[in-house]
ZADO-1210 file (C-alpha; in nm, 4 decimals, padded with zeros to 6 digits):
<atoms>
<atom x="00.6223" y="01.6305" z="-00.0848" code="MET" pos="1"/>
<atom x="00.7171" y="01.2724" z="-00.1684" code="ARG" pos="2"/>
<atom x="01.0939" y="01.3370" z="-00.2236" code="PRO" pos="3"/>
<atom x="01.1209" y="01.5041" z="00.1164" code="ARG" pos="4"/>
<atom x="00.9521" y="01.2110" z="00.2933" code="ARG" pos="5"/>
<atom x="01.1885" y="00.9698" z="00.1160" code="THR" pos="6"/>
<atom x="01.4881" y="01.1825" z="00.2163" code="SER" pos="7"/>
<atom x="01.3770" y="01.1888" z="00.5796" code="VAL" pos="8"/>
<atom x="01.3264" y="00.8120" z="00.5790" code="MET" pos="9"/>
<atom x="01.6678" y="00.7528" z="00.4211" code="VAL" pos="10"/>
<atom x="01.8289" y="00.9872" z="00.6750" code="LEU" pos="11"/>
<atom x="01.6513" y="00.8129" z="00.9642" code="ALA" pos="12"/>
<atom x="01.7617" y="00.4741" z="00.8348" code="LEU" pos="13"/>
<atom x="02.1216" y="00.5935" z="00.7959" code="ALA" pos="14"/>
<atom x="02.1269" y="00.7319" z="01.1518" code="VAL" pos="15"/>
<atom x="01.9797" y="00.4065" z="01.2865" code="ALA" pos="16"/>
<atom x="02.2416" y="00.2008" z="01.1045" code="LEU" pos="17"/>
<atom x="02.5286" y="00.4196" z="01.2235" code="VAL" pos="18"/>
<atom x="02.4082" y="00.4327" z="01.5848" code="LEU" pos="19"/>
<atom x="02.3219" y="00.0640" z="01.5742" code="GLY" pos="20"/>
<atom x="02.6764" y="-00.0126" z="01.4614" code="GLY" pos="21"/>
<atom x="02.8189" y="00.1882" z="01.7509" code="PHE" pos="22"/>
<atom x="02.5823" y="00.0243" z="01.9954" code="ALA" pos="23"/>
<atom x="02.6881" y="-00.3199" z="01.8760" code="ASP" pos="24"/>
<atom x="03.0577" y="-00.2546" z="01.9300" code="THR" pos="25"/>
<atom x="03.0393" y="-00.0323" z="02.2362" code="ALA" pos="26"/>
<atom x="02.7561" y="-00.1847" z="02.4363" code="TYR" pos="27"/>
<atom x="02.7035" y="-00.5369" z="02.3026" code="ALA" pos="28"/>
<atom x="02.8971" y="-00.6784" z="02.5944" code="SER" pos="29"/>
<atom x="02.6924" y="-00.5055" z="02.8661" code="THR" pos="30"/>
<atom x="02.5986" y="-00.7530" z="03.1391" code="GLY" pos="31"/>
<atom x="02.8086" y="-01.0343" z="02.9944" code="LYS" pos="32"/>
<atom x="03.0623" y="-01.2672" z="03.1475" code="GLN" pos="33"/>
<atom x="03.3204" y="-01.5248" z="03.0483" code="MET" pos="34"/>
<atom x="03.4835" y="-01.7901" z="03.2615" code="GLN" pos="35"/>
<atom x="03.7231" y="-02.0584" z="03.1485" code="GLY" pos="36"/>
<atom x="04.0080" y="-02.2937" z="03.2194" code="GLN" pos="37"/>
<atom x="04.2301" y="-02.4985" z="02.9980" code="GLY" pos="38"/>
<atom x="04.5639" y="-02.6590" z="02.9224" code="THR" pos="39"/>
<atom x="04.8324" y="-02.5835" z="02.6691" code="GLY" pos="40"/>
<atom x="05.1806" y="-02.4382" z="02.6690" code="SER" pos="41"/>
<atom x="05.3613" y="-02.1187" z="02.7645" code="ILE" pos="42"/>
<atom x="05.6753" y="-01.9758" z="02.6072" code="LYS" pos="43"/>
<atom x="05.8707" y="-01.7317" z="02.8251" code="CYS" pos="44"/>
<atom x="06.1177" y="-01.4985" z="02.6498" code="PRO" pos="45"/>
<atom x="06.4265" y="-01.6862" z="02.7785" code="LEU" pos="46"/>
<atom x="06.2906" y="-02.0370" z="02.8357" code="ALA" pos="47"/>
<atom x="06.1681" y="-02.3276" z="02.6247" code="PRO" pos="48"/>
<atom x="05.7960" y="-02.3893" z="02.5923" code="ALA" pos="49"/>
<atom x="05.6456" y="-02.5684" z="02.8912" code="LEU" pos="50"/>
<atom x="05.3086" y="-02.7304" z="02.9588" code="PRO" pos="51"/>
<atom x="05.0729" y="-02.4817" z="03.1235" code="ALA" pos="52"/>
<atom x="04.7238" y="-02.4294" z="03.2601" code="THR" pos="53"/>
<atom x="04.5086" y="-02.1165" z="03.2496" code="ILE" pos="54"/>
<atom x="04.2193" y="-01.9898" z="03.4604" code="ASN" pos="55"/>
<atom x="04.0451" y="-01.6733" z="03.3390" code="MET" pos="56"/>
<atom x="03.7333" y="-01.4660" z="03.3822" code="ASN" pos="57"/>
<atom x="03.5871" y="-01.1471" z="03.2381" code="LEU" pos="58"/>
<atom x="03.2856" y="-00.9458" z="03.3560" code="PHE" pos="59"/>
<atom x="03.1349" y="-00.6600" z="03.1545" code="LEU" pos="60"/>
<atom x="02.8527" y="-00.4426" z="03.2823" code="ASN" pos="61"/>
<atom x="02.7419" y="-00.0962" z="03.1693" code="LYS" pos="62"/>
<atom x="03.0870" y="00.0174" z="03.0624" code="GLY" pos="63"/>
<atom x="03.2796" y="-00.1299" z="03.3557" code="SER" pos="64"/>
<atom x="03.5280" y="-00.4135" z="03.3051" code="VAL" pos="65"/>
<atom x="03.6520" y="-00.6660" z="03.5565" code="GLY" pos="66"/>
<atom x="03.8464" y="-00.9805" z="03.5074" code="GLY" pos="67"/>
<atom x="04.1681" y="-01.1646" z="03.5625" code="SER" pos="68"/>
<atom x="04.3782" y="-01.4547" z="03.4466" code="PHE" pos="69"/>
<atom x="04.6427" y="-01.6827" z="03.5904" code="GLN" pos="70"/>
<atom x="04.8759" y="-01.9036" z="03.3891" code="ILE" pos="71"/>
<atom x="05.0862" y="-02.1666" z="03.5627" code="ILE" pos="72"/>
<atom x="05.3669" y="-02.3063" z="03.3489" code="GLY" pos="73"/>
<atom x="05.5305" y="-02.6323" z="03.4440" code="GLY" pos="74"/>
<atom x="05.5856" y="-02.6227" z="03.8149" code="MET" pos="75"/>
<atom x="05.7870" y="-02.3029" z="03.8083" code="ALA" pos="76"/>
<atom x="05.6340" y="-02.0154" z="03.6118" code="PHE" pos="77"/>
<atom x="05.3344" y="-01.8012" z="03.7077" code="VAL" pos="78"/>
<atom x="05.1881" y="-01.5159" z="03.5039" code="VAL" pos="79"/>
<atom x="04.8853" y="-01.3266" z="03.6289" code="GLN" pos="80"/>
<atom x="04.7069" y="-01.0033" z="03.5588" code="GLY" pos="81"/>
<atom x="04.3880" y="-00.8017" z="03.5424" code="SER" pos="82"/>
<atom x="04.1659" y="-00.6880" z="03.2570" code="ALA" pos="83"/>
<atom x="04.1251" y="-00.3201" z="03.1749" code="THR" pos="84"/>
<atom x="03.9227" y="-00.3753" z="02.8545" code="ALA" pos="85"/>
<atom x="03.7271" y="-00.6581" z="02.7003" code="GLY" pos="86"/>
<atom x="03.4551" y="-00.7805" z="02.4701" code="GLN" pos="87"/>
<atom x="03.2309" y="-01.0836" z="02.4455" code="ILE" pos="88"/>
<atom x="03.0867" y="-01.1061" z="02.0968" code="ARG" pos="89"/>
<atom x="02.7550" y="-01.2891" z="02.0527" code="ASP" pos="90"/>
<atom x="02.8672" y="-01.5463" z="02.3135" code="ASN" pos="91"/>
<atom x="03.0954" y="-01.6885" z="02.0417" code="ASN" pos="92"/>
<atom x="03.4289" y="-01.5146" z="02.0992" code="THR" pos="93"/>
<atom x="03.5946" y="-01.3034" z="02.3652" code="PHE" pos="94"/>
<atom x="03.8935" y="-01.0750" z="02.3978" code="SER" pos="95"/>
<atom x="04.0471" y="-00.9008" z="02.6923" code="MET" pos="96"/>
<atom x="04.3485" y="-00.6824" z="02.7463" code="SER" pos="97"/>
<atom x="04.5107" y="-00.5341" z="03.0506" code="GLY" pos="98"/>
<atom x="04.8138" y="-00.5408" z="03.2763" code="ILE" pos="99"/>
<atom x="05.0315" y="-00.8360" z="03.3782" code="VAL" pos="100"/>
<atom x="05.0795" y="-00.7647" z="03.7482" code="SER" pos="101"/>
<atom x="05.3129" y="-01.0553" z="03.8266" code="PHE" pos="102"/>
<atom x="05.5363" y="-01.2853" z="03.6272" code="THR" pos="103"/>
<atom x="05.8361" y="-01.4973" z="03.7096" code="ASN" pos="104"/>
<atom x="05.8812" y="-01.6202" z="03.3517" code="CYS" pos="105"/>
<atom x="06.2484" y="-01.6106" z="03.2550" code="LEU" pos="106"/>
<atom x="06.3151" y="-01.2882" z="03.0647" code="GLY" pos="107"/>
<atom x="05.9668" y="-01.1461" z="03.1279" code="ALA" pos="108"/>
<atom x="05.8898" y="-00.8193" z="03.3036" code="THR" pos="109"/>
<atom x="05.5999" y="-00.6806" z="03.4983" code="SER" pos="110"/>
<atom x="05.4062" y="-00.4696" z="03.4816" code="PRO" pos="111"/>
<atom x="05.3493" y="-00.5119" z="03.1097" code="THR" pos="112"/>
<atom x="05.0429" y="-00.5266" z="02.8855" code="THR" pos="113"/>
<atom x="04.8698" y="-00.8380" z="02.7551" code="PHE" pos="114"/>
<atom x="04.5976" y="-00.9559" z="02.5196" code="THR" pos="115"/>
<atom x="04.3992" y="-01.2738" z="02.5679" code="LEU" pos="116"/>
<atom x="04.1458" y="-01.3863" z="02.3132" code="ASP" pos="117"/>
<atom x="03.9654" y="-01.6943" z="02.1986" code="GLY" pos="118"/>
<atom x="03.6449" y="-01.8768" z="02.1307" code="ASP" pos="119"/>
<atom x="03.3641" y="-01.9673" z="02.3671" code="CYS" pos="120"/>
<atom x="03.2644" y="-02.3303" z="02.4136" code="GLY" pos="121"/>
<atom x="03.4205" y="-02.6674" z="02.4825" code="ALA" pos="122"/>
<atom x="03.7700" y="-02.7386" z="02.3528" code="MET" pos="123"/>
<atom x="03.8054" y="-02.3757" z="02.2402" code="ALA" pos="124"/>
<atom x="04.1359" y="-02.2210" z="02.1277" code="PRO" pos="125"/>
<atom x="04.2678" y="-01.9386" z="02.3496" code="VAL" pos="126"/>
<atom x="04.5799" y="-01.7282" z="02.2804" code="ASP" pos="127"/>
<atom x="04.7807" y="-01.5119" z="02.5199" code="PHE" pos="128"/>
<atom x="05.0408" y="-01.2497" z="02.4229" code="LYS" pos="129"/>
<atom x="05.2300" y="-01.0115" z="02.6493" code="ALA" pos="130"/>
<atom x="05.4295" y="-00.7094" z="02.5394" code="ALA" pos="131"/>
<atom x="05.7430" y="-00.8586" z="02.6999" code="ASP" pos="132"/>
<atom x="05.7405" y="-01.1500" z="02.4540" code="GLY" pos="133"/>
<atom x="05.5635" y="-01.4115" z="02.6652" code="THR" pos="134"/>
<atom x="05.3173" y="-01.6162" z="02.4589" code="THR" pos="135"/>
<atom x="05.0850" y="-01.9046" z="02.5361" code="ALA" pos="136"/>
<atom x="04.8255" y="-02.1157" z="02.3578" code="ALA" pos="137"/>
<atom x="04.5536" y="-02.3268" z="02.5192" code="PHE" pos="138"/>
<atom x="04.2608" y="-02.5513" z="02.4508" code="ILE" pos="139"/>
<atom x="04.0017" y="-02.4480" z="02.7072" code="ALA" pos="140"/>
<atom x="03.6452" y="-02.4912" z="02.8220" code="ASN" pos="141"/>
<atom x="03.5088" y="-02.1363" z="02.8052" code="VAL" pos="142"/>
<atom x="03.1592" y="-02.0394" z="02.9176" code="ALA" pos="143"/>
<atom x="03.0298" y="-01.7098" z="02.7783" code="CYS" pos="144"/>
<atom x="02.6929" y="-01.5645" z="02.8722" code="ALA" pos="145"/>
</atoms>
């Protein structure tokens, strides 16, 4: 009788660990949000790097994702888009991906896909990459909750 009880306990523990791992990655961001702004630089595909600012937000609740970003480079370039996926991990880091809906960066195209990820907190690094070759890096104040 003892080996069967041990086997059941081991099986229950294994199931809990597996399901717990899925819950952590799939639902850890439920009811979370990120909001941030910062300064840095943007590099358009056919232009030199320019000073830039970013404003961004991400909202995650029960499997739904909302969020957006806007990058203004110099006094000429604007890149903006919306999130279709995202994560906020332990209020320490965030990532979001989605569609660039507008860009006037030289050599860039829209719509295209993007990724935006970084740390939460003051003076946090944030990186932006679009499939058209546009890249940007910022130091931002990012609040994650």
